[in-house]
C-alpha positions as CSV (number, residue, x, y, z in Angstrom):
1,X,9.6,5.6,-0.5
2,X,6.8,3.2,-0.3
3,X,9.2,0.2,-0.4
4,X,11.2,1.6,2.5
5,X,7.9,2.1,4.5
6,X,6.9,-1.5,3.7
7,X,10.3,-2.8,4.9
8,X,10.1,-0.7,8.1
9,X,6.6,-2.0,8.9
10,X,7.7,-5.6,8.1
11,X,10.4,-5.2,10.7
12,X,7.8,-3.7,13.1
13,X,5.3,-6.5,12.6
14,X,7.6,-9.6,12.9
15,X,4.7,-12.0,12.9
16,X,2.4,-13.6,10.3
17,X,-1.4,-12.7,10.0
18,X,-2.2,-16.3,10.8
19,X,-0.4,-16.0,14.2
20,X,-2.3,-12.8,15.0
21,X,-5.7,-14.5,14.1
22,X,-4.9,-17.5,16.3
23,X,-3.9,-15.1,19.1
24,X,-7.2,-13.2,18.9
25,X,-9.1,-16.6,18.8
26,X,-7.3,-17.8,21.9
27,X,-7.8,-14.5,23.7
28,X,-11.5,-14.3,23.0
29,X,-12.0,-17.9,24.1
30,X,-10.1,-17.2,27.3
31,X,-12.1,-14.1,28.2
32,X,-15.6,-15.3,27.1
33,X,-18.3,-14.3,28.1
34,X,-16.7,-11.0,29.1
35,X,-17.6,-9.3,25.8
36,X,-21.3,-9.8,26.6
37,X,-20.8,-7.9,29.9
38,X,-18.8,-5.1,28.3
39,X,-21.5,-4.8,25.7
40,X,-24.0,-4.3,28.5
41,X,-21.7,-1.7,30.1
42,X,-21.6,0.1,26.7
43,X,-25.4,0.3,26.7
44,X,-25.3,1.6,30.2
45,X,-23.1,4.4,29.1
46,X,-25.7,5.7,26.8
47,X,-28.4,5.5,29.5
48,X,-26.1,7.4,31.9
49,X,-25.4,10.1,29.3
50,X,-29.1,10.6,28.8
51,X,-29.9,10.6,32.5
52,X,-29.6,13.4,35.1
53,X,-27.7,11.3,37.6
54,X,-25.1,13.5,39.4
55,X,-22.1,11.2,38.8
56,X,-23.1,10.0,35.3
57,X,-19.9,11.5,33.7
58,X,-17.6,10.0,36.3
59,X,-19.2,6.5,35.8
60,X,-18.8,6.7,32.0
61,X,-15.2,7.8,32.3
62,X,-14.5,5.1,35.0
63,X,-16.0,2.5,32.6
64,X,-13.8,3.7,29.7
65,X,-10.7,3.8,31.9
66,X,-11.3,0.3,33.1
67,X,-11.6,-1.0,29.5
68,X,-8.4,0.8,28.4
69,X,-6.5,-0.6,31.4
70,X,-7.8,-4.1,30.7
71,X,-6.8,-4.0,27.0
72,X,-3.3,-2.6,28.0
73,X,-2.5,-5.0,30.7
74,X,-4.3,-8.2,29.7
75,X,-4.4,-8.1,25.9
76,X,-1.3,-6.2,24.9
77,X,1.0,-7.1,27.8
78,X,-0.1,-10.6,28.5
79,X,-1.2,-11.9,25.1
80,X,0.1,-9.7,22.3
81,X,3.6,-9.5,23.7
82,X,4.1,-13.2,22.9
83,X,4.2,-12.4,19.2
84,X,5.0,-8.7,19.0
85,X,8.1,-7.1,20.6
86,X,6.3,-3.7,20.6
87,X,3.3,-4.9,22.6
88,X,4.6,-3.6,25.9
89,X,4.8,-0.2,24.4
90,X,1.2,-0.6,23.4
91,X,0.3,-1.7,26.9
92,X,1.9,1.5,28.2
93,X,-0.1,3.6,25.7
94,X,-3.4,2.1,26.7
95,X,-2.5,2.4,30.4
96,X,-1.7,6.1,30.0
97,X,-5.0,6.7,28.3
98,X,-6.7,4.9,31.2
99,X,-4.8,7.1,33.6
100,X,-5.9,10.2,31.7
101,X,-9.5,9.2,31.6
102,X,-9.5,8.3,35.4
103,X,-7.7,11.5,36.4
104,X,-9.5,14.1,34.2
105,X,-12.8,12.2,33.9
106,X,-13.2,10.6,37.3
107,X,-11.2,12.6,39.9
108,X,-11.3,16.0,38.3
109,X,-14.7,15.4,36.5
110,X,-13.6,17.5,33.5
111,X,-14.9,15.2,30.7
112,X,-18.7,15.7,30.4
113,X,-20.9,13.9,28.0
114,X,-24.2,15.1,26.5
115,X,-27.0,13.7,24.4
116,X,-26.2,14.5,20.8
117,X,-27.8,17.7,19.3
118,X,-25.0,18.7,16.9
119,X,-23.6,17.0,13.8
120,X,-20.4,16.2,15.7
121,X,-22.5,14.6,18.5
122,X,-24.6,12.5,16.2
123,X,-21.5,11.4,14.4
124,X,-20.1,10.3,17.7
125,X,-23.2,8.4,18.6
126,X,-23.2,6.7,15.2
127,X,-19.6,5.6,15.6
128,X,-20.3,4.3,19.1
129,X,-23.4,2.3,18.2
130,X,-21.6,1.0,15.0
131,X,-18.7,-0.3,17.1
132,X,-21.0,-1.8,19.8
133,X,-23.4,-3.6,17.4
134,X,-21.9,-4.0,14.0
135,X,-18.1,-4.0,14.3
136,X,-17.9,-7.3,16.1
137,X,-20.1,-8.9,13.4
138,X,-18.0,-7.3,10.6
139,X,-14.6,-8.5,12.1
140,X,-16.1,-11.9,12.7
141,X,-17.1,-12.1,9.0
142,X,-13.8,-10.7,7.8
143,X,-11.8,-13.2,9.9
144,X,-14.2,-16.2,9.4
145,X,-15.4,-16.8,13.0
146,X,-17.1,-15.3,16.1
147,X,-14.0,-16.2,18.1
148,X,-11.9,-13.9,15.9
149,X,-14.2,-10.8,16.4
150,X,-13.2,-7.5,17.9
151,X,-15.4,-6.7,20.8
152,X,-15.8,-3.4,22.7
153,X,-14.1,-3.4,26.1
154,X,-11.8,-6.3,25.5
155,X,-10.5,-5.7,21.9
156,X,-8.0,-2.9,21.3
157,X,-9.4,-1.5,18.1
158,X,-13.1,-1.7,19.2
159,X,-12.4,-0.1,22.5
160,X,-10.4,2.7,20.8
161,X,-13.1,3.4,18.2
162,X,-15.9,3.4,20.7
163,X,-14.0,5.8,22.9
164,X,-13.5,8.2,20.1
165,X,-17.2,8.0,19.4
166,X,-18.1,8.9,23.0
167,X,-15.4,11.6,23.1
168,X,-17.2,13.2,20.2
169,X,-20.2,13.5,22.4
170,X,-18.4,15.7,25.0
171,X,-18.9,19.4,25.5
172,X,-15.2,19.9,26.5
173,X,-13.0,22.0,24.3
174,X,-9.9,20.0,25.3
175,X,-8.5,17.8,22.5
176,X,-5.6,16.2,24.4
177,X,-7.5,13.1,25.5
178,X,-8.0,12.3,21.8
179,X,-4.4,12.0,21.0
180,X,-3.6,8.5,22.3
181,X,-6.7,7.0,20.7
182,X,-5.9,8.6,17.4
183,X,-2.3,7.4,17.7
184,X,-3.4,3.8,18.2
185,X,-5.8,4.1,15.2
186,X,-2.8,4.9,13.0
187,X,-0.5,2.2,14.5
188,X,-3.3,-0.4,14.2
189,X,-4.2,0.7,10.7
190,X,-0.5,0.2,9.7
191,X,-0.4,-3.3,11.2
192,X,-3.8,-4.2,9.7
193,X,-2.6,-3.0,6.2
194,X,0.5,-5.1,6.5
195,X,-1.6,-8.1,7.3
196,X,-4.2,-7.3,4.5
197,X,-7.0,-7.0,7.0
198,X,-10.1,-5.1,5.7
199,X,-10.5,-2.9,8.8
200,X,-7.2,-1.1,7.9
201,X,-9.2,1.6,5.9
202,X,-11.6,2.1,8.7
203,X,-8.9,2.6,11.3
204,X,-6.9,4.8,9.0
205,X,-10.0,7.0,8.2
206,X,-11.0,7.5,11.8
207,X,-8.2,10.1,12.6
208,X,-9.2,12.0,9.5
209,X,-12.9,12.0,10.5
210,X,-12.2,13.0,14.1
211,X,-9.8,15.7,12.9
212,X,-12.5,17.2,10.6
213,X,-15.2,17.0,13.2
214,X,-13.4,17.9,16.4
215,X,-9.9,19.4,15.8
216,X,-10.3,21.5,12.6
217,X,-13.3,23.5,13.8
218,X,-11.4,24.3,17.0
219,X,-8.4,25.6,14.9
220,X,-10.8,27.7,12.8
221,X,-12.5,29.1,16.0
222,X,-9.2,30.1,17.5
223,X,-8.0,31.8,14.3
224,X,-11.2,33.8,14.1
225,X,-10.9,34.8,17.7
226,X,-7.3,35.9,17.2
227,X,-8.2,37.9,14.2
228,X,-11.0,39.7,16.1
229,X,-8.5,40.8,18.9
230,X,-6.0,42.3,16.5
């Protein structure tokens, strides 16, 4: 079973780890110093969440939507597609998430963020700060160079992980906007595992963590409510 899975993922990957590392280096060099600007926007998101500004939620969601669209169109479609046949599908996934965030978060204003006061909220804040401040340094260390780091707002994994952190800080009961980020975590974890990248465990563990914090309590809540109404 594991051998069949390995062969399937090998067909899915179709490129060497060195090729991917060179691609990331070339991409980061081409877009620098954009990661510094996206880091600033990431800090602004926290200020907005803490503030009482009327359109704070719309602005945070607009920022996230722009990041997802950028990664989808620029990184996946323009860069990653040169070495991975599946990259256009990844571009579509990221573009769909951008559309969801824009429609439900900006136009409909249905995704509301709040300063953390629960364990789930604090976990989301920790994940978000970790991705903004430490994840680039870790990936730079793992891949031996700043130009190979994964940055929030321009890198696929960092953008996805930071978004999950922020979405854990929402007061919305809807879980549908978590599906595509969680799907990307699993896909990216599989690719990272095949390339023996150390972030594979982190990416694989994120869906489990989010499920325990956000999805499982909702299931328990609904089961209890259903039992009460019987």
